[in-house]
C-alpha positions in Angstrom: 23.8 -21.4 3.9 22.7 -18.1 5.4 21.2 -15.4 3.2 23.3 -12.3 2.5 21.8 -9.9 5.0 21.0 -6.7 3.0 17.3 -6.3 3.8 15.8 -5.1 7.2 12.8 -7.3 7.5 9.4 -6.9 9.2 8.3 -9.9 11.2 5.6 -10.9 8.7 5.6 -14.0 6.6 3.1 -13.9 3.8 2.0 -17.3 2.4 -0.9 -16.3 0.2 -2.7 -13.3 -1.2 -5.9 -12.4 -3.0 -6.9 -9.1 -4.4 -5.7 -6.3 -2.1 -5.1 -8.7 0.8 -2.1 -10.7 1.9 -2.3 -13.6 4.5 0.5 -14.9 6.8 1.1 -18.4 8.1 -1.3 -17.7 10.9 -4.0 -16.7 8.4 -3.8 -13.1 9.6 -5.2 -10.8 6.9 -3.2 -7.7 5.9 -4.5 -4.9 3.7 -1.8 -4.3 1.0 -1.5 -0.6 0.2 2.1 -0.9 -1.0 1.9 -3.7 -3.6 5.5 -4.8 -3.1 6.9 -1.5 -4.3 4.0 -0.8 -6.8 4.5 -4.2 -8.5 1.0 -5.5 -7.9 -1.1 -3.7 -10.5 -4.2 -5.8 -11.0 -4.4 -7.4 -7.5 -2.8 -10.6 -6.1 -3.8 -13.9 -7.7 -6.2 -12.3 -10.2 -8.0 -15.2 -11.8 -7.3 -14.1 -15.4 -3.6 -13.7 -14.6 -3.4 -17.1 -12.9 -5.2 -18.7 -15.8 -2.9 -17.1 -18.4 0.4 -18.0 -16.8 -0.7 -21.5 -15.8 -1.8 -22.2 -19.4 1.4 -20.8 -20.8 3.8 -22.6 -18.5 2.1 -25.9 -19.2 2.8 -25.3 -22.9 6.1 -23.4 -23.2 7.5 -21.3 -20.4 10.7 -20.3 -22.1 12.8 -20.3 -25.2 15.5 -17.8 -26.2 15.2 -14.7 -28.5 16.8 -16.7 -31.3 13.4 -17.9 -32.4 10.0 -16.4 -33.3 7.8 -15.5 -30.4 4.4 -14.2 -31.5 3.5 -13.3 -27.9 6.0 -10.5 -28.1 4.3 -9.0 -31.1 0.9 -9.4 -29.4 2.2 -7.8 -26.2 3.7 -4.9 -28.1 0.5 -4.2 -30.1 -1.6 -4.2 -26.9 0.8 -2.0 -25.1 0.8 0.5 -28.0 -3.0 0.5 -28.1 -3.5 1.1 -24.3 -0.6 3.5 -23.8 -1.2 5.7 -26.9 2.6 5.6 -27.7 2.1 5.2 -31.4 5.1 4.2 -33.6 7.4 3.5 -30.6 9.3 0.2 -30.7 9.6 -2.2 -27.8 12.6 -4.0 -26.3 11.8 -6.4 -23.5 14.0 -7.2 -20.5 13.6 -8.3 -16.9 13.6 -5.4 -14.4 13.5 -1.7 -14.0 17.2 -1.4 -13.5 17.8 -3.4 -16.6 15.3 -1.2 -18.5 17.1 2.0 -17.5 20.5 0.4 -18.2 19.4 -0.3 -21.7 17.9 3.1 -22.1 21.1 4.8 -21.1 23.2 2.5 -23.3 20.9 3.2 -26.3 21.1 7.0 -25.7 24.9 6.7 -25.7 24.8 4.7 -28.9 22.5 7.2 -30.6 24.4 10.3 -29.6 28.0 9.0 -29.4 28.2 10.8 -26.1 28.6 9.5 -22.5 27.6 12.0 -19.8 24.1 11.7 -18.1 22.1 14.4 -16.4 20.0 13.0 -13.5 18.2 14.7 -10.6 18.6 14.9 -6.9 16.6 12.3 -4.9 16.1 10.3 -8.1 16.2 6.5 -8.2 16.8 4.5 -11.4 18.1 1.1 -10.2 21.0 -0.8 -8.7 23.1 -1.7 -11.8 26.1 0.0 -13.4 24.9 3.2 -15.2 21.4 3.0 -13.6 22.8 3.2 -10.1 25.3 5.8 -11.0 22.3 8.0 -12.0 20.7 7.3 -8.6 21.2 10.0 -6.0 22.2 7.9 -3.1 25.9 7.4 -2.3 25.1 4.4 -0.1 24.2 2.3 -3.1 26.8 3.5 -5.5 30.0 1.4 -5.5 33.4 2.8 -6.8 33.0 0.8 -10.0 29.7 2.5 -10.6 31.0 6.0 -9.7 33.2 5.9 -12.8 30.2 6.8 -14.9 29.8 10.5 -15.9 26.7 11.7 -14.2 25.7 15.3 -13.2 23.0 15.7 -10.6 20.8 18.8 -10.7 17.8 19.9 -8.6 14.3 19.4 -10.1 13.2 22.7 -11.6 16.8 23.9 -12.2 16.2 24.7 -15.9 19.2 27.1 -16.0 21.4 24.2 -14.8 20.0 21.8 -17.4 20.5 24.4 -20.2 24.1 25.1 -19.1 25.1 21.4 -18.9 23.4 20.5 -22.2 25.2 23.3 -24.0 28.6 21.7 -23.1 27.8 19.1 -25.8 28.7 15.9 -24.1 25.4 14.8 -22.6 23.9 11.7 -24.1 20.7 11.6 -21.9 18.6 13.4 -19.4 16.8 10.8 -17.3 13.9 11.8 -15.0 11.1 10.3 -13.0 8.0 12.4 -13.6 6.9 11.4 -10.1 9.9 10.5 -7.9 9.3 7.1 -6.3 11.9 6.2 -3.7 12.8 9.9 -3.3 9.5 10.8 -1.9 6.9 11.6 -4.6 8.3 15.0 -5.6 7.5 16.4 -9.0 8.9 19.2 -11.1 6.7 21.9 -12.7 5.0 21.6 -16.0 7.2 24.4 -17.4 10.4 22.5 -16.3 9.5 19.2 -17.9 8.4 20.8 -21.1 11.5 23.0 -21.4 13.8 20.1 -20.7 12.2 18.2 -23.6 12.8 21.2 -25.9 16.4 21.6 -24.7 17.1 17.9 -25.2 15.9 18.0 -28.8 17.9 21.1 -29.5 21.2 19.6 -28.1 21.1 16.1 -29.6 20.4 14.6 -26.2 18.0 11.7 -25.5 15.1 12.5 -23.1 14.5 9.3 -21.0 11.2 9.0 -19.0 11.7 6.6 -16.2 8.2 5.2 -15.8 9.3 2.1 -13.9 7.1 2.9 -11.0 4.8 5.6 -12.3 3.7 3.8 -15.5 0.9 1.4 -16.3 -1.9 3.8 -15.2 -0.6 4.4 -11.7 -0.5 8.2 -12.1 -4.0 8.4 -13.6 -2.7 8.3 -17.2 -1.0 5.3 -18.7 2.3 7.1 -18.3 3.1 10.0 -15.9 4.8 12.0 -18.7 1.4 12.1 -20.4 0.3 14.8 -17.9 2.7 17.1 -19.9 3.4 18.1 -23.5 6.6 16.1 -23.9 7.8 13.4 -26.3 10.4 11.2 -24.6 12.9 9.4 -26.8 13.0 6.4 -24.5 10.4 5.3 -21.9 11.5 2.7 -19.3 8.9 0.4 -17.7 8.8 -2.5 -15.3 7.1 -2.7 -11.9 3.4 -2.9 -12.8 4.0 -4.8 -16.1 3.9 -8.4 -14.8 1.9 -8.1 -11.5 4.8 -9.9 -9.8 6.3 -11.8 -12.7 9.7 -10.2 -13.5 9.4 -8.2 -16.7 10.7 -4.8 -17.9 11.2 -3.0 -21.1 11.9 0.2 -23.0 9.7 2.0 -25.5 12.0 3.5 -28.2 11.1 6.5 -30.4 11.5 5.8 -34.2 14.3 8.4 -34.3 16.5 5.6 -32.9 17.2 2.9 -35.4 17.9 -0.7 -34.3 20.8 -2.9 -35.5 21.7 -6.5 -34.7 23.6 -6.8 -31.5 22.9 -3.3 -30.2 20.8 -4.7 -27.3 20.3 -8.3 -26.1 18.9 -10.4 -23.3 18.5 -14.1 -22.5 15.4 -14.1 -20.4 13.8 -10.8 -21.5 10.5 -11.2 -23.3 10.2 -14.9 -22.7 7.0 -16.7 -23.3 5.9 -16.8 -19.7 6.7 -13.1 -19.1 4.7 -12.1 -22.2 1.7 -14.2 -21.0 1.9 -12.4 -17.6 2.3 -9.0 -19.3 -0.7 -9.6 -21.6 -2.9 -10.7 -18.7 -2.1 -7.4 -16.9 -2.9 -5.2 -20.0 -6.0 -7.1 -20.8 -7.2 -6.7 -17.2 -6.4 -3.0 -17.1 -8.5 -2.6 -20.2 -11.4 -5.0 -19.4 -11.9 -3.7 -15.9 -11.4 -0.1 -16.7 -8.7 0.2 -14.0 -7.4 3.5 -15.1 -10.9 5.0 -14.4 -10.7 3.3 -11.0 -7.3 4.9 -10.3 -8.7 8.4 -10.9 -11.9 7.8 -8.9 -10.1 6.2 -5.9 -7.4 8.9 -6.0 -10.0 11.6 -5.8 -11.7 9.8 -2.9 -8.3 9.3 -1.1 -7.3 13.0 -1.5 -10.7 14.2 -0.3 -10.2 12.3 3.0 -6.5 13.1 3.4 -7.1 16.8 3.0 -9.2 16.8 6.2 -6.5 15.3 8.5 -4.5 18.2 10.1 -1.5 16.0 11.0 -0.9 15.4 7.3 1.3 18.3 6.2 1.5 17.6 2.5 -0.1 15.2 0.0 2.3 14.3 -2.8 2.0 12.4 -6.1 -0.8 11.6 -8.6 -3.3 8.9 -9.1 -2.5 5.9 -6.9 1.2 6.9 -6.5 0.7 8.9 -3.4 2.7 10.2 -0.4 1.6 11.6 2.9 4.1 13.9 4.5 4.2 14.5 8.2 6.4 16.6 10.5 8.0 13.4 12.0 9.7 10.4 10.6 7.2 7.7 9.7 9.2 4.5 10.5 7.4 3.8 13.8 4.0 4.7 12.2 4.6 2.1 9.5 5.4 -0.5 12.1 2.2 0.4 14.0 0.1 0.1 10.9 1.6 -3.3 10.1 1.6 -4.8 13.6 -1.5 -3.2 15.2 -3.7 -2.6 12.2 -2.4 -5.1 9.6 -1.9 -2.6 6.8 1.2 -2.5 4.5 2.5 0.9 3.5 5.8 2.2 2.2 8.6 4.5 3.2 10.9 6.8 1.2 14.3 8.5 1.2 12.3 11.4 2.7 11.8 9.7 6.0 8.7 11.9 6.8 6.8 10.5 3.8 4.4 7.5 4.0 4.1 6.0 0.5 0.7 4.6 -0.7 1.0 2.3 -3.8 -2.0 -0.1 -3.7 -3.1 -2.4 -6.5 -5.1 -0.4 -9.1 -8.2 -2.5 -8.1 -8.4 -0.8 -4.6 -11.9 0.3 -3.5 -13.4 2.9 -1.2 -13.8 0.4 1.7 -10.1 -0.3 1.6 -9.3 3.4 1.7 -11.8 3.9 4.5 -10.0 1.1 6.4 -6.7 2.8 6.0 -7.8 6.2 7.2 -9.6 4.8 10.2 -6.4 3.1 11.2 -4.2 6.1 10.4 -6.3 8.5 12.4 -6.5 6.1 15.3 -2.7 5.5 15.2 -2.0 9.3 15.0 -4.1 9.9 18.1 -2.2 7.4 20.2 
């Protein structure tokens, strides 16, 4: 049976990985500065991670949410401690799209309203309401387009105010650093005023931290660079270091009731073991400090390269913008220099999303290759 052909594929076949490196069937070593869309947070095959999930799957890999699962409580407590999101409650699911789907559903339950405000170039997933709130007509099917979504430009505070005052908006959903869109950010004043307006108009403020969370921005969550209090925070990519896990953090102003949300696989024993291993490693190896140190080192070098027209993002969620489309540059970096990087909806942006364990020598290797490739 052939695979449904929806992915353009590079001619690379990874068979193993360790730390920030991936190896193909010919034992060729690739420097991974993309982490499979920012998923690899603590490095490939981290020994503590491998130990934790191996032990758990040998004991109990899965049972449903109909029974007690102390790993969920342990995971929630560790997440609260490291994130600083005191008093929020946690609902676990399986992916970023599912996290945003539940966030939007919960906002609609809470407000008894149905319209969503999202932002141009935003990406929130590929399911139902999440994809309807994604600014890309190519991935929105007619069945999704039935959702009530209004797209505004980042920094259009007058537009946000006008739409919220109509009284039918259940949620404003925003990435504090746009991922797929190309690492764009709004101003501090915009984010903080949106938070105020949401609270004034009985609208839930959803922080989509699926890609920017888990220390990638230099703080545990990207919204923490601003004076805002989201009602719901969606998380996923860096949570499981490759194991599928997602979730939403829910402000105590939203009360739970039986049947409101549900999932078969979400928060299963193996997922929680993977998630705990990630959080414990971020803490024990001081990876957020490393994010800020390596980000500063990266920026210092990038600022000296004239062909880079703009540097976007924060922490280790970075974009390098050129005055040309980067698709061929990405191919050159993969095939000639064995370095994985990412693209974006903005085709002139090269995305850099390495494991949070990346070191100076890896950054040096990248820039040596980049400069050489640009000079060809």
